[in-house]
Backbone as a chain_set.jsonl record, in Angstrom:
{"seq": "MKPQSLKILVAEDEPDVLNVMCKAVAREGYNVVTAADGEEAWQKIQSEIPDMILLDINMPVKNGFEVLKLVRENPSGDKWQPVIIVSARSELNDIRNSYNLEADHYIAKPCQMDDVLKAIRLMAALIPQHKKPSEMHE", "coords": {"N": [[107.624, 93.691, 119.065], [106.465, 96.905, 119.744], [103.774, 98.433, 118.092], [103.783, 101.342, 117.768], [106.588, 101.957, 117.905], [107.57, 100.952, 115.421], [108.677, 101.694, 112.169], [107.1, 101.765, 108.994], [107.628, 101.247, 105.582], [105.742, 101.937, 103.064], [105.428, 100.992, 99.811], [103.912, 101.526, 96.87], [102.69, 102.198, 93.697], [99.791, 102.562, 92.878], [97.615, 105.036, 93.688], [95.131, 104.607, 95.073], [95.323, 102.231, 96.154], [97.551, 102.539, 97.72], [96.742, 104.477, 99.512], [94.666, 102.878, 100.992], [96.189, 100.919, 102.201], [97.904, 102.412, 103.779], [96.464, 103.772, 105.598], [95.199, 101.582, 106.78], [97.686, 100.449, 108.162], [98.559, 102.412, 109.426], [96.34, 102.71, 111.358], [96.691, 100.496, 113.066], [98.564, 101.329, 114.455], [101.205, 101.593, 113.622], [104.03, 103.643, 112.483], [104.047, 105.168, 109.577], [105.573, 105.308, 106.247], [105.689, 106.718, 102.869], [105.896, 105.81, 99.644], [105.839, 106.423, 96.082], [106.95, 105.169, 93.847], [109.471, 102.802, 92.6], [112.149, 104.113, 92.964], [111.799, 106.116, 94.66], [111.15, 104.775, 96.842], [113.434, 103.347, 97.236], [115.26, 105.606, 97.954], [114.038, 106.581, 100.258], [114.121, 104.212, 101.772], [116.846, 104.472, 102.509], [117.166, 107.036, 103.455], [115.254, 107.166, 105.626], [115.213, 104.687, 107.205], [113.569, 102.519, 107.429], [111.746, 99.937, 109.721], [110.349, 98.047, 108.578], [109.358, 96.798, 105.255], [106.813, 97.156, 103.04], [106.066, 96.037, 99.916], [105.531, 96.558, 96.462], [105.645, 94.933, 93.195], [105.297, 95.759, 90.53], [106.122, 98.815, 89.799], [106.907, 102.196, 88.722], [110.016, 103.44, 87.369], [112.02, 102.087, 89.275], [111.635, 98.666, 89.594], [109.855, 96.509, 91.923], [111.35, 94.23, 92.443], [114.193, 95.195, 91.773], [114.388, 96.706, 93.962], [114.244, 95.208, 96.078], [116.361, 93.807, 95.538], [118.544, 95.808, 96.07], [118.024, 96.465, 98.634], [118.624, 94.208, 100.023], [121.349, 93.67, 99.254], [122.783, 96.062, 100.231], [122.584, 96.353, 103.328], [121.179, 97.89, 106.2], [123.317, 98.436, 108.41], [123.585, 96.133, 111.016], [120.997, 95.62, 111.082], [118.172, 93.838, 110.225], [115.877, 94.061, 107.738], [112.592, 93.258, 107.314], [110.916, 92.367, 104.337], [107.792, 92.516, 102.893], [106.338, 91.284, 100.144], [103.772, 92.653, 98.399], [101.679, 92.191, 95.657], [100.228, 92.186, 92.538], [100.998, 90.413, 90.767], [101.287, 87.26, 90.535], [102.338, 84.712, 89.51], [104.042, 81.727, 89.538], [106.778, 82.059, 89.022], [107.276, 84.853, 89.544], [106.676, 84.801, 92.317], [108.385, 83.07, 93.194], [110.973, 84.25, 92.473], [111.024, 86.428, 94.044], [111.352, 85.025, 96.708], [113.802, 84.197, 96.026], [115.339, 86.573, 96.107], [115.34, 87.162, 98.616], [112.969, 87.954, 99.841], [110.711, 88.236, 102.467], [107.87, 87.516, 102.852], [105.054, 87.004, 100.832], [102.485, 88.277, 99.296], [99.618, 88.035, 97.423], [97.835, 90.208, 95.278], [94.244, 90.618, 94.405], [94.029, 91.311, 97.695], [93.16, 90.707, 101.251], [93.109, 93.25, 103.844], [93.413, 92.5, 106.39], [95.201, 90.06, 106.105], [97.483, 91.293, 105.243], [98.064, 92.761, 107.346], [98.433, 90.544, 109.361], [100.625, 89.386, 108.554], [102.541, 91.51, 108.839], [102.288, 91.8, 111.66], [103.588, 89.132, 112.244], [106.101, 89.507, 111.12], [106.969, 91.767, 112.695], [107.226, 90.691, 115.333], [109.507, 88.939, 114.799], [111.544, 90.712, 114.634], [112.82, 92.136, 116.994], [114.447, 89.887, 117.722], [116.3, 89.847, 115.508], [116.196, 88.099, 113.589], [115.717, 86.348, 110.69], [113.006, 84.893, 109.058], [113.879, 82.418, 107.894], [115.854, 81.593, 109.672], [114.717, 80.775, 111.779], [114.561, 78.065, 112.501], [117.105, 77.396, 113.187]], "CA": [[107.977, 95.075, 119.299], [105.161, 97.591, 119.864], [103.493, 99.185, 116.932], [104.191, 102.679, 117.88], [108.103, 102.086, 117.822], [107.951, 100.562, 114.239], [108.408, 102.518, 111.075], [106.971, 100.686, 107.955], [107.553, 102.021, 104.474], [104.742, 101.333, 101.858], [105.857, 101.319, 98.426], [102.938, 101.374, 95.992], [102.361, 103.093, 92.653], [98.575, 102.876, 92.723], [97.301, 105.803, 94.863], [94.103, 104.227, 96.043], [95.761, 101.019, 96.99], [98.573, 103.166, 98.898], [95.908, 104.996, 100.691], [93.944, 102.002, 101.611], [97.186, 100.278, 102.846], [98.509, 103.328, 104.714], [95.177, 103.967, 106.538], [95.208, 100.197, 107.77], [98.758, 100.182, 108.88], [98.584, 103.334, 110.663], [95.265, 102.427, 112.347], [97.253, 99.546, 113.913], [99.572, 102.15, 115.501], [102.506, 101.874, 113.103], [104.424, 104.913, 111.696], [104.059, 104.918, 107.986], [106.114, 106.243, 105.216], [105.085, 106.254, 101.609], [106.73, 105.731, 98.265], [104.912, 105.977, 94.961], [107.707, 104.315, 92.76], [110.744, 102.11, 93.092], [113.304, 105.061, 93.016], [111.403, 107.009, 95.774], [111.21, 103.799, 97.744], [115.161, 103.128, 97.736], [115.647, 106.693, 98.579], [113.231, 106.541, 101.695], [114.888, 103.135, 102.599], [118.238, 104.78, 102.893], [117.009, 108.276, 104.496], [114.162, 107.011, 106.713], [115.582, 103.332, 107.602], [112.432, 101.683, 108.093], [111.953, 98.684, 110.245], [109.912, 96.867, 107.554], [109.045, 97.225, 103.904], [105.721, 96.6, 102.121], [106.693, 96.347, 98.421], [104.741, 96.4, 95.252], [106.586, 94.669, 92.195], [105.126, 96.732, 89.424], [106.325, 100.166, 90.033], [107.688, 102.766, 87.722], [111.484, 104.007, 87.557], [112.612, 100.808, 89.653], [110.489, 97.564, 90.159], [110.108, 95.877, 93.195], [112.75, 93.225, 92.292], [115.31, 96.067, 91.8], [114.353, 97.708, 95.187], [114.342, 94.188, 97.011], [117.823, 93.419, 95.562], [119.292, 96.732, 96.637], [117.913, 96.315, 100.132], [119.583, 92.774, 100.406], [122.8, 94.05, 98.849], [123.026, 97.221, 101.154], [121.92, 96.367, 104.536], [121.129, 98.89, 107.072], [124.11, 98.038, 109.347], [123.226, 94.97, 111.147], [119.604, 95.695, 111.026], [117.456, 93.133, 109.322], [114.411, 94.7, 107.366], [111.755, 92.443, 106.661], [110.352, 92.842, 103.204], [106.683, 91.84, 102.428], [105.793, 91.464, 98.772], [102.211, 92.86, 98.292], [101.761, 92.344, 94.292], [99.088, 91.488, 91.527], [101.819, 89.462, 90.068], [100.883, 85.847, 91.341], [102.808, 83.805, 88.78], [104.942, 81.157, 90.372], [108.16, 82.62, 88.789], [107.37, 85.79, 90.542], [106.856, 84.55, 93.825], [109.977, 82.179, 93.453], [111.832, 85.3, 92.192], [110.656, 87.238, 95.307], [111.888, 84.607, 97.636], [115.284, 84.046, 95.816], [115.831, 87.851, 96.398], [115.159, 87.004, 100.155], [111.672, 88.472, 100.517], [110.189, 87.399, 103.884], [106.56, 87.034, 102.763], [104.605, 87.353, 99.526], [100.923, 88.422, 99.371], [98.981, 88.367, 96.016], [96.527, 91.069, 95.329], [93.755, 91.349, 95.474], [94.05, 90.488, 99.218], [92.503, 91.304, 102.402], [94.092, 93.885, 104.597], [93.944, 91.434, 107.501], [96.316, 89.218, 105.504], [98.576, 92.076, 105.252], [98.271, 92.968, 108.943], [98.92, 89.439, 110.061], [101.912, 89.274, 107.967], [103.212, 92.852, 109.575], [102.665, 91.407, 113.107], [104.517, 88.181, 112.454], [107.572, 90.081, 110.918], [107.516, 92.609, 113.842], [107.535, 89.828, 116.399], [110.829, 88.52, 114.895], [112.491, 92.045, 114.606], [113.612, 92.205, 118.289], [115.422, 88.528, 117.788], [117.263, 90.007, 114.57], [116.125, 86.773, 112.771], [115.008, 86.071, 109.381], [112.187, 83.837, 109.05], [114.682, 81.173, 107.352], [116.759, 81.222, 110.83], [114.114, 80.335, 113.078], [114.789, 76.685, 113.103], [118.543, 77.153, 113.409]], "C": [[106.855, 95.836, 119.168], [104.983, 98.41, 118.506], [103.841, 100.483, 116.745], [105.799, 102.956, 117.467], [108.423, 101.517, 116.416], [107.599, 101.409, 113.134], [108.353, 101.588, 109.715], [106.825, 101.759, 106.642], [106.526, 101.165, 103.665], [105.086, 101.791, 100.565], [104.708, 100.894, 97.433], [102.419, 102.317, 94.965], [100.769, 103.546, 92.565], [97.965, 103.711, 93.787], [96.246, 105.232, 95.615], [94.527, 103.114, 96.84], [96.688, 101.399, 98.239], [97.761, 103.697, 99.883], [95.239, 104.026, 101.629], [95.029, 101.388, 102.762], [97.731, 101.159, 104.013], [97.588, 103.507, 105.864], [95.085, 102.609, 107.589], [96.354, 100.093, 108.692], [98.744, 101.203, 109.917], [97.462, 103.114, 111.697], [95.582, 101.507, 113.376], [98.161, 100.334, 114.865], [100.968, 102.184, 114.756], [102.793, 103.213, 112.447], [104.608, 104.552, 110.293], [104.72, 105.932, 107.182], [105.853, 105.733, 103.943], [106.207, 106.284, 100.448], [105.755, 105.433, 97.081], [105.604, 105.294, 93.863], [108.905, 103.688, 93.586], [112.061, 103.159, 93.547], [113.046, 105.752, 94.644], [111.493, 105.994, 96.861], [112.603, 103.49, 98.205], [115.638, 104.533, 98.342], [115.102, 106.768, 100.054], [113.913, 105.501, 102.498], [116.124, 103.709, 103.126], [117.984, 105.884, 103.697], [116.289, 107.864, 105.675], [114.686, 105.591, 107.626], [114.461, 102.766, 108.246], [112.721, 100.253, 108.709], [111.393, 97.653, 109.462], [109.414, 97.515, 106.465], [107.948, 96.477, 103.271], [106.11, 97.095, 100.766], [105.92, 95.846, 97.352], [105.877, 95.965, 94.174], [106.404, 95.668, 91.083], [104.998, 98.036, 89.635], [107.142, 100.867, 88.875], [109.005, 103.039, 88.283], [112.254, 102.602, 88.167], [111.535, 99.96, 90.034], [110.876, 97.157, 91.395], [111.249, 94.952, 93.413], [113.968, 94.006, 92.498], [115.415, 96.56, 93.311], [114.988, 96.492, 96.2], [115.979, 93.967, 96.862], [118.841, 94.361, 96.266], [119.138, 96.806, 97.935], [118.88, 95.291, 100.675], [121.063, 93.166, 100.39], [123.626, 95.121, 99.644], [122.171, 97.189, 102.275], [122.017, 97.431, 105.438], [121.972, 98.481, 108.203], [123.726, 96.708, 109.647], [121.753, 94.796, 111.201], [118.9, 94.699, 109.906], [116.008, 93.749, 108.998], [113.643, 93.867, 106.66], [110.986, 93.109, 105.557], [109.115, 91.872, 102.776], [106.193, 92.197, 100.986], [104.133, 91.726, 98.78], [102.073, 93.198, 96.389], [100.679, 91.684, 93.585], [99.809, 90.321, 90.956], [101.838, 88.188, 90.78], [101.448, 84.813, 90.628], [103.817, 83.183, 89.709], [106.424, 81.643, 90.296], [108.268, 83.911, 89.577], [107.52, 85.653, 91.755], [108.228, 83.941, 94.156], [111.218, 83.368, 93.351], [112.112, 86.233, 93.363], [111.549, 86.512, 96.409], [113.542, 84.269, 97.469], [115.954, 85.41, 96.12], [115.762, 87.935, 97.907], [113.845, 87.964, 100.699], [111.368, 87.631, 101.612], [108.648, 86.914, 103.692], [105.879, 87.621, 101.494], [102.936, 87.143, 99.839], [100.382, 88.894, 97.991], [97.762, 89.174, 96.121], [95.662, 90.506, 94.326], [93.866, 90.551, 96.643], [93.395, 91.25, 100.267], [93.28, 92.097, 103.174], [94.292, 93.217, 105.974], [94.962, 90.602, 107.252], [97.548, 89.791, 105.623], [98.974, 92.521, 106.558], [99.011, 91.871, 109.637], [100.257, 89.345, 109.671], [102.912, 90.276, 108.791], [103.488, 92.278, 111.018], [103.525, 90.241, 113.14], [105.861, 88.708, 112.092], [107.957, 90.84, 112.052], [107.798, 91.81, 115.162], [108.897, 88.98, 116.185], [111.761, 89.607, 114.747], [113.264, 92.125, 115.907], [114.95, 91.064, 118.13], [116.415, 88.776, 116.557], [117.221, 88.661, 113.812], [115.293, 86.813, 111.613], [114.082, 84.981, 109.622], [112.894, 82.246, 108.935], [115.452, 80.767, 108.531], [116.008, 80.915, 111.805], [114.103, 78.955, 113.442], [116.211, 76.344, 113.273], [118.872, 76.915, 114.967]], "O": [[106.084, 95.38, 118.324], [105.928, 98.955, 117.935], [104.205, 100.844, 115.626], [106.179, 103.949, 116.847], [109.62, 101.574, 116.134], [106.459, 101.859, 113.022], [109.271, 100.844, 109.371], [106.143, 102.785, 106.634], [106.51, 99.935, 103.638], [105.015, 102.988, 100.285], [104.67, 99.679, 97.238], [101.706, 103.241, 95.357], [100.471, 104.696, 92.241], [97.763, 103.135, 94.856], [96.349, 105.31, 96.839], [94.198, 102.985, 98.019], [96.685, 100.876, 99.353], [97.991, 103.441, 101.065], [95.201, 104.226, 102.843], [94.778, 101.376, 103.967], [97.979, 100.65, 105.106], [97.993, 103.38, 107.019], [94.945, 102.622, 108.812], [96.181, 99.723, 109.853], [98.891, 100.943, 111.111], [97.71, 103.352, 112.879], [94.985, 101.538, 114.452], [98.427, 99.907, 115.989], [101.87, 102.815, 115.306], [101.885, 103.849, 111.911], [105.344, 103.622, 109.963], [104.545, 107.143, 107.314], [105.77, 104.519, 103.759], [107.301, 106.835, 100.576], [105.015, 104.449, 97.048], [104.921, 104.833, 92.948], [109.24, 103.91, 94.749], [112.833, 102.849, 94.455], [113.884, 105.851, 95.54], [111.971, 106.424, 97.911], [112.895, 103.389, 99.397], [116.448, 104.483, 99.268], [115.889, 107.037, 100.962], [114.268, 105.705, 103.659], [116.434, 103.384, 104.272], [118.565, 105.841, 104.782], [116.734, 108.228, 106.764], [114.44, 105.615, 108.832], [114.404, 102.557, 109.458], [113.654, 99.532, 108.356], [111.799, 96.494, 109.554], [109.034, 98.682, 106.561], [108.089, 95.29, 102.979], [106.412, 98.257, 100.495], [105.651, 94.645, 97.351], [106.959, 96.55, 94.216], [107.356, 96.372, 90.746], [103.869, 98.523, 89.68], [107.929, 100.231, 88.174], [109.207, 102.921, 89.491], [113.098, 102.083, 87.436], [110.595, 100.38, 90.708], [111.977, 97.365, 91.905], [111.958, 94.939, 94.419], [114.792, 93.601, 93.318], [116.524, 96.784, 93.794], [115.953, 96.679, 96.941], [116.744, 93.951, 97.827], [119.792, 93.928, 96.918], [120.112, 97.228, 98.559], [119.724, 95.473, 101.552], [121.834, 93.009, 101.337], [124.854, 95.11, 99.723], [121.138, 97.857, 102.306], [123.124, 97.97, 105.446], [121.291, 98.103, 109.156], [123.494, 95.986, 108.678], [121.353, 93.647, 111.391], [119.163, 94.889, 108.718], [115.139, 93.901, 109.857], [113.885, 93.665, 105.47], [110.464, 94.212, 105.715], [109.293, 90.715, 102.395], [105.706, 93.297, 100.726], [103.379, 90.857, 99.217], [102.346, 94.304, 95.923], [100.226, 90.633, 94.038], [99.185, 89.294, 90.689], [102.565, 88.171, 91.773], [101.084, 83.728, 91.081], [104.405, 83.862, 90.551], [107.174, 81.645, 91.271], [109.28, 84.092, 90.254], [108.389, 86.269, 92.373], [108.973, 84.219, 95.096], [112.222, 83.343, 94.063], [113.217, 86.718, 93.608], [112.396, 87.174, 97.009], [114.345, 84.119, 98.39], [117.155, 85.375, 96.391], [116.222, 88.97, 98.391], [113.81, 88.555, 101.778], [111.721, 86.454, 101.682], [108.244, 85.965, 104.364], [106.201, 88.761, 101.16], [102.35, 86.217, 100.398], [100.673, 89.99, 97.512], [96.826, 88.918, 96.878], [96.188, 89.916, 93.383], [93.813, 89.321, 96.641], [93.111, 92.434, 100.083], [94.414, 91.626, 103.27], [95.326, 93.425, 106.609], [95.708, 90.353, 108.199], [98.554, 89.181, 105.983], [100.165, 92.647, 106.846], [99.99, 92.077, 110.353], [101.084, 89.211, 110.573], [103.941, 89.856, 109.319], [104.613, 92.251, 111.519], [104.306, 90.229, 114.092], [106.798, 88.332, 112.797], [109.103, 90.722, 112.487], [108.565, 92.282, 116.001], [109.405, 88.393, 117.141], [112.942, 89.261, 114.745], [114.488, 92.184, 115.784], [116.131, 91.324, 118.359], [117.364, 87.994, 116.485], [118.291, 88.179, 113.439], [114.178, 87.334, 111.654], [114.423, 84.121, 110.434], [112.609, 81.243, 109.588], [115.79, 79.584, 108.539], [116.588, 80.735, 112.876], [113.697, 78.606, 114.55], [116.56, 75.182, 113.48], [120.029, 76.698, 115.328]]}, "num_chains": 1, "name": "protein.A"}
């Protein structure tokens, strides 16, 4: 899928990190929607229907786990929305919990923006096929 046709929600409560991520994602040609807390992220997921979601775990109001659970329990029609967790929480239990809630990729902060952009490109390549990474070998 071409970058300019993809809308990506970046949900991050740290303003400096949000700014860096948004600039990098926009520079790649993607349309960016932002949210500074979990509740705002959930509202924008419903109203903007992004093609992909970059989600922090430690956010006020609703944490990333709660938002991810809502996304997977309330899909946007038949549209699969890849969720990439980008979080400072790097404990094995947090990573496992993310995948159990059907996150598609997990990146621990601090991280290089190149790693985030590579994950976005990978997920973007799967969107036209409407396939989750777990379905690629079926």
